[in-house]
GUTI-407364 format. One line per 5 residues: number of its first residue (from 1); their letters; for each residue y, x, z of N, C-alpha, C. Coordinates in pm, whole numbers, plus 50000, padded with zeros to 5 digits. Layout:
<finus>
NUM> a> Y:X:Z:Y:X:Z:Y:X:Z  ...
</finus>
This chain:
<finus>
1> msaah> 60589:29936:57927:60609:29931:58044:60778:29836:58042  60785:29737:58108:60911:29632:58125:60982:29720:58232  61110:29647:58203:61240:29729:58294:61174:29691:58448  61118:29580:58455:61104:29524:58600:60972:29620:58668  60914:29714:58576:60822:29802:58628:60862:29842:58760
6> dcggd> 60740:29874:58864:60769:29907:58993:60757:30061:59008  60887:30118:58975:60866:30286:58976:60783:30326:59065  60724:30424:59037:60640:30520:59138:60496:30441:59190  60490:30337:59156:60368:30230:59203:60239:30279:59113  60234:30313:59008:60111:30346:58969:60097:30492:58929
11> aaayv> 60169:30561:59015:60196:30719:59029:60045:30780:59086  60024:30719:59191:59922:30774:59257:59771:30730:59198  59787:30635:59137:59649:30578:59079:59651:30670:58921  59752:30721:58882:59739:30788:58736:59676:30932:58764  59759:30976:58877:59711:31117:58910:59552:31124:58934
16> lgale> 59513:31024:59009:59372:31045:59038:59279:30958:58910  59322:30944:58820:59270:30896:58677:59205:30782:58743  59265:30678:58790:59222:30546:58867:59281:30411:58754  59376:30478:58666:59426:30373:58586:59313:30313:58449  59338:30172:58428:59239:30193:58306:59300:30259:58163
21> pdeae> 59215:30290:58070:59296:30362:57955:59409:30304:57903  59424:30166:57894:59540:30107:57806:59664:30145:57938  59604:30090:58061:59743:30126:58141:59787:30265:58188  59681:30378:58136:59728:30471:58147:59843:30552:58049  59802:30485:57925:59869:30523:57809:60038:30460:57809
26> afrrh> 60001:30333:57879:60119:30283:57877:60233:30348:58004  60167:30376:58109:60232:30477:58205:60245:30617:58142  60196:30671:58018:60233:30793:57997:60378:30785:57894  60376:30628:57826:60490:30630:57761:60614:30586:57848  60591:30548:57952:60697:30501:58065:60750:30637:58121
31> lsscv> 60632:30715:58150:60744:30862:58207:60813:30929:58105  60825:30885:57988:60901:30947:57922:61038:30918:57935  61065:30804:58002:61227:30771:58024:61229:30747:58164  61161:30762:58232:61176:30743:58390:61146:30888:58497  61276:30899:58530:61281:31022:58611:61212:30998:58733
36> vcrde> 61216:30865:58787:61156:30838:58911:60984:30875:58894  60949:30818:58799:60790:30816:58781:60750:30955:58765  60839:31052:58704:60813:31197:58674:60801:31225:58809  60892:31238:58892:60918:31269:59038:60802:31236:59105  60743:31099:59112:60667:31092:59202:60514:31148:59136
41> vtafq> 60512:31169:59007:60370:31224:58965:60362:31374:58978  60453:31423:58977:60475:31555:59019:60404:31622:59197  60501:31485:59233:60471:31524:59394:60330:31471:59424  60270:31378:59368:60133:31332:59378:60034:31418:59326  60068:31504:59206:59976:31604:59161:59990:31748:59241
46> qvadt> 60111:31763:59308:60123:31881:59392:60023:31862:59527  60029:31745:59571:59941:31729:59653:59795:31705:59657  59747:31693:59539:59601:31677:59477:59565:31825:59419  59643:31895:59395:59614:32043:59355:59604:32139:59451  59668:32110:59586:59680:32186:59682:59579:32180:59797
51> lpmva> 59569:32026:59813:59488:31980:59951:59341:32048:59946  59259:32046:59856:59133:32105:59863:59110:32238:59884  59249:32320:59868:59227:32457:59882:59269:32477:60034  59364:32401:60106:59421:32414:60249:59346:32327:60358  59288:32215:60331:59237:32116:60426:59097:32144:60452
56> pqqaa> 59041:32133:60552:58914:32150:60595:58834:32073:60508  58719:32108:60466:58621:32023:60373:58559:31934:60447  58600:31802:60403:58521:31707:60476:58494:31612:60342  58374:31506:60361:58331:31442:60255:58370:31271:60321  58396:31206:60220:58415:31085:60262:58271:30993:60194
61> prrlr> 58210:30908:60305:58104:30833:60211:58140:30760:60094  58034:30759:59990:58076:30704:59855:58098:30578:59876  58053:30495:59990:58079:30364:60004:58213:30345:60046  58287:30416:60086:58401:30435:60153:58479:30427:60016  58462:30551:59936:58544:30594:59829:58529:30476:59714
66> rrvmt> 58427:30413:59716:58424:30291:59632:58518:30169:59683  58510:30178:59850:58597:30062:59856:58772:30084:59830  58778:30233:59855:58939:30288:59830:58990:30236:59692  58890:30292:59615:58922:30266:59436:58931:30107:59409  58846:30054:59486:58853:29919:59442:59002:29854:59464
71> avrae> 59013:29900:59612:59143:29828:59662:59258:29865:59595  59261:29998:59516:59367:30051:59444:59395:29995:59336  59277:29934:59267:59261:29838:59144:59325:29739:59148  59296:29667:59305:59334:29548:59341:59464:29508:59354  59554:29654:59364:59671:29613:59391:59755:29543:59261
76> pkaga> 59868:29450:59308:59918:29379:59227:60018:29451:59129  60029:29429:59026:60118:29480:58965:60254:29446:58903  60359:29480:58921:60512:29414:58868:60478:29319:58769  60529:29194:58746:60535:29120:58649:60408:29053:58644  60290:29048:58684:60173:29006:58681:60179:28889:58745
81> paaap> 60104:28780:58709:60084:28621:58762:60036:28654:58887  60094:28604:58985:60072:28567:59092:59897:28520:59110  59807:28607:59198:59667:28520:59215:59665:28469:59359  59554:28375:59366:59547:28339:59480:59510:28416:59624  59564:28421:59720:59511:28509:59838:59392:28549:59863
86> rrspn> 59374:28661:59854:59211:28721:59904:59209:28761:60051  59085:28734:60106:59105:28818:60231:59050:28943:60232  59100:29032:60262:59072:29169:60270:59032:29224:60391  58980:29339:60390:58902:29387:60522:59064:29420:60600  59044:29442:60745:59151:29458:60822:59216:29607:60784
91> wirav> 59113:29689:60781:59178:29807:60735:59272:29838:60594  59237:29756:60530:59335:29737:60399:59483:29660:60429  59483:29524:60483:59566:29453:60511:59662:29526:60618  59614:29618:60691:59725:29686:60808:59793:29799:60737  59753:29837:60577:59830:29944:60524:59905:29885:60450
96> pgpaf> 60073:29938:60428:60160:29889:60325:60131:29965:60202  60164:29889:60075:60131:29940:59953:60176:30070:59948  60276:30123:59913:60312:30308:59907:60229:30372:60024  60227:30318:60155:60133:30429:60226:60022:30415:60177  59937:30298:60162:59802:30269:60100:59781:30377:59962
101> avgal> 59860:30394:59882:59866:30457:59744:59866:30597:59785  59917:30648:59879:59953:30805:59954:59783:30814:60002  59761:30711:60076:59618:30748:60194:59507:30750:60063  59543:30657:59950:59410:30669:59867:59394:30794:59786  59523:30853:59780:59525:30989:59700:59448:31087:59794
106> lvavl> 59497:31099:59943:59428:31144:60005:59319:31168:60042  59231:31048:60041:59087:31021:60061:59023:31070:59937  59101:31050:59799:59026:31108:59688:59023:31243:59697  59115:31313:59739:59111:31440:59734:59029:31511:59843  58993:31471:59954:58900:31468:60050:58753:31456:59989
111> vvagl> 58751:31369:59916:58619:31363:59864:58576:31444:59753  58692:31504:59653:58677:31619:59570:58652:31736:59639  58704:31782:59730:58670:31880:59856:58537:31899:59864  58449:31780:59887:58328:31774:59916:58267:31853:60056  58101:31849:60071:58072:31904:60190:57978:32052:60134
116> slsig> 57958:32130:60217:57857:32239:60124:57727:32198:60097  57651:32253:60032:57538:32231:59982:57415:32283:60061  57324:32269:60123:57222:32321:60168:57121:32395:60074  57100:32498:60061:57015:32545:59962:56877:32628:60038  56874:32646:60141:56754:32685:60201:56728:32852:60172
121> ssgsr> 56842:32912:60187:56835:33036:60165:56972:33111:60199  56995:33237:60249:57077:33306:60309:57125:33413:60241  57044:33432:60102:57072:33528:59978:57227:33453:59923  57269:33525:59821:57382:33515:59737:57358:33534:59597  57373:33441:59503:57372:33449:59368:57489:33371:59276
126> viqas> 57527:33415:59169:57609:33362:59100:57544:33324:58960  57540:33191:58924:57480:33132:58789:57593:33109:58699  57581:33148:58606:57685:33142:58474:57617:33000:58411  57705:32878:58432:57659:32757:58365:57697:32765:58210  57644:32689:58146:57641:32646:58020:57779:32525:58016
131> vhgsp> 57861:32578:57931:57967:32439:57895:57996:32390:57771  58030:32272:57766:57988:32202:57626:58129:32149:57565  58151:32151:57458:58278:32087:57440:58386:32121:57458  58430:32258:57525:58540:32303:57554:58522:32461:57556  58648:32530:57559:58659:32681:57593:58636:32743:57748
136> gtaql> 58626:32628:57830:58620:32640:57988:58501:32729:58012  58514:32786:58135:58392:32865:58181:58341:32767:58312  58220:32793:58348:58162:32730:58509:58069:32798:58559  58099:32845:58696:57993:32906:58763:57926:32855:58895  57839:32834:58906:57779:32802:59022:57740:32933:59159
141> rlsgg> 57817:32919:59237:57816:33011:59335:57721:32952:59461  57602:33051:59495:57526:33036:59586:57508:33133:59688  57555:33088:59830:57589:33187:59894:57587:33147:60063  57484:33218:60148:57499:33161:60287:57463:33032:60316  57378:32951:60270:57350:32830:60265:57472:32736:60219
146> haelv> 57562:32784:60131:57647:32693:60047:57651:32720:59931  57704:32601:59852:57714:32598:59706:57854:32563:59636  57929:32623:59558:58039:32579:59517:58057:32606:59342  58088:32507:59292:58122:32533:59145:58265:32541:59140  58276:32650:59047:58412:32707:58982:58437:32707:58865
151> vnhfp> 58527:32640:58811:58550:32611:58690:58712:32686:58622  58708:32713:58511:58816:32769:58455:58851:32726:58318  58999:32735:58286:59050:32694:58178:58978:32589:58116  58960:32460:58209:58865:32351:58189:58968:32238:58179  58919:32159:58036:59011:32032:58050:59007:31953:58128
156> pppag> 59108:31836:58144:59106:31749:58267:59010:31628:58193  58939:31553:58292:58879:31432:58228:58957:31334:58150  58890:31267:58040:58949:31171:58011:59075:31059:58088  59160:31008:58041:59215:30924:58108:59125:30804:58193  59150:30763:58320:59047:30686:58385:58959:30743:58431
161> hiyev> 58881:30874:58378:58788:30923:58437:58811:31038:58545  58685:31072:58587:58654:31180:58667:58544:31260:58631  58517:31387:58668:58407:31473:58661:58330:31426:58813  58178:31395:58758:58086:31366:58833:57983:31499:58844  57935:31521:58987:57833:31629:58951:57697:31562:58983
166> wlrrg> 57579:31616:58909:57471:31566:58935:57364:31671:58958  57258:31633:58987:57134:31700:59031:56994:31672:58967  56935:31759:58895:56806:31718:58787:56695:31774:58840  56578:31706:58905:56452:31758:58989:56364:31714:58867  56326:31837:58794:56204:31857:58691:56239:31749:58582
171> nrpps> 56154:31655:58562:56159:31556:58426:56217:31395:58477  56262:31455:58648:56343:31276:58649:56485:31282:58597  56537:31145:58604:56665:31127:58557:56756:31203:58655  56876:31262:58618:56960:31300:58724:56995:31224:58852  57027:31253:58955:57059:31182:59089:57183:31227:59080
176> ptstl> 57278:31121:59117:57426:31132:59153:57437:31199:59278  57558:31278:59277:57601:31323:59436:57717:31269:59455  57776:31284:59571:57923:31228:59609:58004:31323:59578  58031:31436:59503:58119:31547:59460:58177:31488:59344  58305:31450:59327:58368:31392:59215:58506:31525:59229
181> fsvts> 58551:31576:59116:58635:31670:59099:58745:31633:58994  58864:31696:58987:58915:31707:58854:58963:31845:58861  59069:31886:58760:59096:32030:58749:59263:32013:58771  59327:32142:58812:59457:32188:58826:59531:32180:58653  59661:32198:58677:59697:32185:58535:59689:32309:58427
186> sgagd> 59649:32410:58541:59576:32527:58447:59419:32538:58413  59376:32407:58456:59234:32411:58417:59135:32472:58502  59179:32474:58624:59085:32564:58749:59053:32434:58828  58941:32457:58885:58879:32361:58990:58773:32428:59066  58765:32437:59217:58682:32475:59315:58609:32400:59403
191> vgltg> 58512:32347:59387:58450:32237:59459:58342:32273:59542  58302:32230:59680:58207:32249:59721:58106:32120:59672  57985:32161:59699:57892:32035:59610:57815:31963:59756  57772:31835:59719:57696:31771:59835:57531:31746:59808  57481:31750:59923:57315:31745:59884:57254:31825:59918
196> rlrgv> 57106:31839:59860:57018:31974:59881:56955:32039:59762  56954:32128:59720:56909:32216:59633:56765:32213:59615  56663:32182:59708:56548:32209:59703:56461:32129:59602  56417:32182:59491:56324:32128:59380:56430:32098:59272  56561:32118:59290:56663:32082:59165:56653:32203:59042
201> sevlv> 56625:32150:58959:56615:32254:58804:56744:32252:58748  56823:32145:58752:56976:32173:58695:57073:32107:58776  57208:32155:58781:57318:32094:58835:57384:32080:58699  57423:31917:58685:57487:31873:58584:57625:31845:58631  57732:31817:58482:57869:31754:58518:57923:31676:58400
206> tpepa> 57940:31536:58437:57961:31456:58353:58114:31375:58372  58173:31355:58256:58285:31265:58270:58262:31124:58296  58292:31071:58425:58261:30908:58458:58398:30829:58473  58372:30703:58478:58470:30630:58518:58537:30677:58663  58644:30654:58674:58715:30655:58822:58611:30607:58909
211> ggsla> 58593:30684:59037:58515:30614:59144:58373:30631:59108  58332:30709:59028:58171:30753:58984:58069:30653:58930  57974:30681:58891:57875:30626:58861:57766:30669:58929  57650:30564:58920:57507:30574:58954:57427:30604:58835  57437:30642:58744:57379:30699:58631:57488:30769:58531
216> pthtp> 57458:30844:58460:57545:30942:58386:57559:30831:58219  57723:30817:58204:57771:30749:58102:57797:30860:57980  57811:30988:58000:57833:31072:57924:57758:31191:57905  57751:31255:57792:57635:31386:57789:57714:31500:57888  57666:31575:57953:57684:31663:58041:57803:31774:57960
221> vivaq> 57919:31806:58021:57994:31909:57974:57957:32038:58064  57916:32017:58162:57863:32142:58243:57691:32159:58278  57629:32246:58213:57494:32244:58282:57454:32396:58324  57421:32381:58472:57390:32547:58537:57216:32526:58555  57151:32615:58527:57029:32616:58530:56944:32685:58638
226> la> 56895:32648:58735:56864:32706:58872:56686:32720:58832  56647:32680:58780:56504:32704:58733:56454:32719:58617
</finus>
């Protein structure tokens, strides 16, 4: 990172895992010598860790999430060649850069919080999920028409990635949900799931590029068998 780096400008994207792998690695190196950016990352991480637990659970539409992440990636970097002006949607043009970074963080955290999952039953049960590639644990808790995934001692997703939840029905390919999440510094996570469980045989979790994918690009790291 050059001396002209816009300190704190990449902090929100870094906390969200929205930077490209080489950008994230360069920003990590920059953190070792920049107190300003370390403070920004700490502040944003506290927001990301706390909001899912204290804010009412609201789900942002997948289309909105992709628009936000596209806008975050499009934010100009300090020292980068000036590009020809592009016409942006009014809601993007109206928000200043730093405020937009904070807004992107808040929207992403609300997406992580998710909505409740309709399971067509008022009973309660806890399904111990299989975890692959880490010593962490995962449970799928079904109760009163809601479903939530609870993970502990789980590693964060790779740089530039986020965990995405999938639903498999029978022998069909897994279908994506709008539930994306990361974990706290202690490896904990608790998210409500979106979608319907009718006919679902497995709930899967894979690490995917920031913003999510329409089809899995990695093997599942969590598998919960429902049938």
